[in-house]
N, C-alpha and C positions, 0 to 999 in steps of 0.2 A: 692716577685718575682712571686709566683704562682698567686696572685691576679692580678698582672699586665698582665700576660699572658692569664688570663681567665676572661675577662671583663664581659662576660654574667653571670657568676656565681656571680660576685661581684655586678652587677647592679640589680639583682633580676629577670631577665627574666628566664623562666623555661627551664633548660637544659634537653637535651635528656638523657635517661638512657643509660649508656655505659657498654659494655662488652669487651672492648678492651684496658683496662688499662695496663700500663707498670710499672715494678717495680720501675724504677727511678721516675715516677710520684707519686707513693704512698709514696716512701721515702721522696720526696720533700714536700708532705703534712705533714708528721710527723715532718719534720724539720722546718716548719713555726714557727715564733714567736707565743707564746701561744695565745695572744689576737687575732692575725690575723686568726689563725686556728679556734678558737671558733666563731669568727664573721662569717667566711665563712660557718661553719657547721650550725650555727643557721639560717643563711639566706636560706640555702638549706632546712633545716627542715621546715621552715615556708612556703616554696613553696609547700610542699606536705602534711603537717599536721597542725592541730590546735596545737599551741605550749603549750596550757594548758591541752591537752588531754593525759591521761595515760591509757594504756590498762593493765588490771590485769589478770594474769594467776595464777592458783594454781597447784602445782606439788605434786603428791602422789606416793610413792613407793608401787606398787602393788605386787611386788615380790622382796625380799631383800636378798642380800648376795650370796656367793658361786659362783660368776661369774668366768668362766674359762679364761677370758681375764686378761692380766697383766698390765693394765693401771696404770702407776706409781703414779697417783694422787688419785686412787679410793679406798676407804675403803671397797667396796663390792667385791674386787678381792679375789678369793680363794688363791692367791699366797702370801698374806700378812696376818699377825696376827694383826688385828686392834680391836679385841674384839667384832666384829659384828657377830651375829649369823645368821644362814640360816633360812629364812622364806618362806613358801609356797605361792603360788599365793593367793591373798586375795579373799574372797567370794564376789559375786556380790553385795549383800545387804550392805556390809561394804563399798564398793567403792561408791555406790550410796549415802549412808549417808554422806560420806565425800564430795561428789560433791554438795549435797544440802547445806551443811554448807558453802562451798566455794562460792556458788551462793549468799547466804544470806549476806556474807561479801563483796560482790561487784565484785567477779571474773566473767569474761565473758568467760574465757576459762579454761577447766579442763584438765590437762596433767597427764598422767599415765606412770610411768617408771618401767620397769622390768629388773632385772640384768641377762640378757641372752646374750650369744654370738650371737645366732640366735634361735628363738622360734620354738617349734614343731607345727605341724598342729593342734594338740589338744589344745595347748596353744592359738593359734590364734582364735579358736572358742570361747573360754572363753573371750578373750579380745574383740572380736566383740560384744559379749553380753553387755560388759561394755560400749563400744562406743555407742551402741544403747540406753542403759539406760540413759547415760549422755546427749545424744542428745535430748531425750524425756524431759529432764529438761529445755531445751531451751539454753543450753550452747554449745560453740564450743568445739571440742574434739581434743586432741593431744596425741600421744603415742610415746614412745621410747623403742624399743624392740631389737635392734641389727640389724643384717643383715636379709634380707627378700628374699623369692623367688618371682617370678612373680605371682604365684597363691596366695600367702599370701597377697601381696599388693592388688590384685584384691578383695580378701575377705574383707580387711579393707576398701577399697573404697566402696564396696557394703553395708557395715555396716554404712556408713555415716561419716567415719573419715575425719576430716577437715585438720589436720596437722600431719606430721610425723617428729619427731626430730631425727637427726643423725649428730652429730657435727664432724667437721674435726679435732678439738682439737688444732692443731698447724700447722706450715708450713710442707711441705713435707720433707724438709731437716732435720728438728728437730724431726720429727715424730718417727723415729726408736729409739731415746733416751728416748721416753716416753712409747711406745707400741711395742711389738714384735709379738703378737699373731694375729694381723690383719694388713693388709697393707693399705697404703693410697689409693691405687687403689680400694681396697674392699669398702672403704667408698664412693668414688666417684661413683662406680657402684651401690651401694645401693641408693644414691641420684637420680641417673638417673632412676632407677627402680620405685622409688616413683613418680617422675615427670611423667613418662610414664603412670602410673596408674591414673593420674589426681588428685593426693593428693598434697596439699600445703606443702612446705618444710620449716622446722625450722632447721637452721644450723648455727653454730657459732664456738666458740673455747674458750680456756682458756689461760689467760695471767698470768705471774708471776711464770712460771714453770722453770725458768732459761734460757729461750730462749733469742735470741738477738733481737735488734731492727729490723733487716732484717727479722727475722722469723715472727715478728708481722706484718710487711708490707706484707710479702709473704702470710700469712694466709688470710688477707683481700683481697689481689689481687686474690687469687684463688676463694674466695666467689664471688667477684664482677664480675669475668670473667666467671662464670657459664652461660650456655645458658639463664637462667632466674634467676634473683636474688632470694635468699630465701625470703619468705614473712616475716619470723621472723629470726632475727639474735641475738641469745643470746651471750653476752660477759661475760664470767665468770672470776672472780679473784680467783686464786688458794686458796682452803681451805686446809691448811696443817693438815694432820691427822697422829697421831702417829701410827707407824707401816708400813706406806707407804714409798717408797723410797724418796719422796719429802717432808718429814716431816720437814727437817731442811733447806729448801730453804729460801733464803733471801727474805725479803719483797720487793715488787715492789713499786717504787716511785708512789704515788697516781696520780700525774700529768701525768705520762706515761699512766696510765689506762684511764684517761679522754681524753688524746690525741687519744687513740685507739677508744674510743666511737666516737669522732669527725670525725676521718677518715672513720670509718664505715658508718657514716651518709652521708658523702660526696660521697663515692663510691656507696652506695646503697640507694639513696634518698627516695624511696617509700617503703622501708622495715621498719618493726617495729624493732628497736634496743632495746634489752632487757638487763637490769641489772639483772644478774642471781646469781650464787653462789658467796659468799664472801661479800654480802651486810651487814652482821652482823659486819664486820670489818670496814665498811665505816662510816665516820662521816656524819652528816647531810650536812655539807658544801661540802664534796666530792660528795655526791649524787646530791646535787643541781647543782654542776658544770657538772655532767654527764647529767642531764636533759637539762641544757643550751647547752651542746655539741650535743644534738640530741637524747638522749635516751628517749624513750616514751613507755616503757613497763617494768614491773617488775613481779617477782614471789612474791606472797602474801602468808602469813602464816608463822608459827613458824618453819617449817621444810622444807628442800629441800632434798627429798629422805632421806638421813641419816645424813645430817649436819644442823647446826642451820641457822635460817633466822630471820630477825627482826620481832617482834610482829606486828600484824595488826594495833593495836592502835597506835604504834609509826609511822607507815607509814601514817596513816590517819592524825596524827598531823603534820607530815612533809608536806604532800600535802596541808593541810590547810594554813600552813605558807608560802608556795610557790605559792598559788593560783592555784593549779593543781586539775583537776577533773578526776574521773574515767570514762573511755570510756563507754558511754551508761548509766552512772549513775550520780547522784549528789553525793556529799560527804556523804550525809545521806542515799543514796540508798542502 
């Protein structure tokens, strides 16, 4: 039905980026027969990207644990006993050593995450030095630090920050079931502040937290209807961590996750859609379907902040089997 109503999308002509989607349209995409949805998503993907190109990012926790937020999925929250200790902000030389290693393994973007509700001005000064150091290595930079002030976004922009990550996590309707210490509007205001400073936005969410199909559609609808689409859209699969409220959550059907990737690709055609947390639980076949559905970015390396991630050698083997190449690199680069 959707293909019949949208012949331009099916025929291969380049559609305009939209910011006026309706929930019924997004739900209709999710409801398409699987083959039709993947066909449509792959067609949109090829109109905007080389289908063999994969952008690689590396994520490092530069300050771990003792976060005052109560995000129900997060092992770094001070509200839960997950056995994770508190660590101070990493020294600059250790961060730059990790960035060099990431660059040698093929990462083009280095992302730094700190477990803060909102950083102090003195913290921002240290993070700015890290951004400048990573930029000097020839890599793109991204940080996720929580909520920011106008002055802090200005400092990060002046330091050369390329991307700021601030996920919406889920739909506005389901949000209060997951987080009570920060509102949905707080998140939207932080995104607007980052945009106003001229920094690219990295924003996505988490699926598999017990949300409904409508919640998944609503999350993507909110992202797609932002004044400008996020340049990067990380789609995370819940990593269940003992001690967090979501530790016993049921597994999500893998094909629902693939559908979420496909709909994200259709709604935000020019964005990098990234496979993020949870890849260590995905089979090679599931990841291959995600790439077919329009995912074209991953986090590389054995750790994502505090949770496991596939080893780099496994990723390289999978890329070789699928004929995928690292963005800006050959497989041997």
